[in-house]
C-alpha positions, 0 to 999 in steps of 0.5 A: 229468726229461728228456734233452736231446741237445746238438750238440757241437763237435770232430772229429765235426761233429754230436755230441750231448748229452742232458738228463733231467728229469721235468717242465718240459723246456726250451723249445728251438727247435732240438730236433728230432733225436729223433722225437716219440713215447712208449714203454715203457722196455723197448720194442724200438721204441727203435731205430726212434724214435731213429736218429742218423746215423753222424756223430752221437755223444752227448757230454753227458747232463744229468740233473735230480735229484729225480724223475729220479735220486732219488724226489721224494716220498721226499725232499721229503715229510718236509721239507714235513711238518717245515717246516709243523710248525715254522711251526705251532708258532711261528705257529699251527695256522691256518696249516697248510692255507695253508702246505700249499697254498702249497707245493702239498703234499697233507698227507693223501697226503704227496705233491706236487700235480703238476708245477705245485706250487711244490715241484716246480719252484721254487728254495728262495729263491722258496719262501721268498718264497712262504711269507713272503707266506703268513704276511703275507697269510693269517696276518696277520703284519707283513712283518718278523715274517714274515721273522723267522719264516721265518729261524727255521723254515726248513731246507734239505732235506739228506737225506744218504740218498736213495731212488734211482729206479733201482737201477743209477744208479751203474752208469749213470754209470759206463757213460756215463763209459766211453763217453766221454759227459759228465754234468751235473746241473741241479736247482732244489734248493740246492747243499749238499743236491744235493752230499750227494745225489750223494755218497749215490748214489756219482756225484759224482766222475762229474758234470762240471758242475752247476747248482743252484737257489741258484746266482746264474746259475741261470735256472729251467726251462723257460727254456733258459738252464741247458742252454746254460750246460752246452753252453758250459761243457762244449764242446758247440755246442747241444741236439738234443732232450729226453727226458721220464721218468715217474718224477717228478711230471710226467705224460705229458700234462705232458711231451708238449708239449716232450719228444721222447721219453717213457720210464719212467725213466733206465734207458732212457738207455743204449739212447738214447745208443748 
């Protein structure tokens, strides 16, 4: 999703960190260290757009998961298809379209319908509540029956094997580790599938901290609370900027409002933190 540069404590007075989402960058009042602009991931203009002073050093990179590290549609389309099929089997064909609309899922294209789709940003507990409401309001079910149907039909998206956005994800994390830069993962997905995904990518041992959608202290994006949680946990003093990536469901227009720089994918991260 995007990168957030955070001001770190320590010997370097203004060391920074980065956060990487593909939609809904955190709303950060002091994120102004990176020039606001967009560019191709391979553009030679990177050096002119990102010019930290010699006293600044990136200390932390916080990544989103779906759409940033792994393909959103490859991961979630099958989950949505299977979930809808289970509800239709139990509750009736008439709920197929309302359920897809509730999720924000295009059944014909097998894709999420943009960054405002519930699937794109909401944590699993919120999606469950929305599905319950769909069953009662559009399926005519009693509240208790709707809750029971959700309990029976629900399943977390626990795809062990994932489709990485970059072929060099593990190398990226290894390089950041060698550079002395901490990494984190912040996602609306639940913790168990997130941990499975990180293991599949081969990077779980290199992630210093993570916040997932079912954590009790999670505050969904675009609230900045999770970013501040990372800063406090890992000893950085604040956040200096946000970098959006176009590999997820968010478009350049979606990202432009809050991202300081927009790139094609996480392949540009190393260029931005050197």
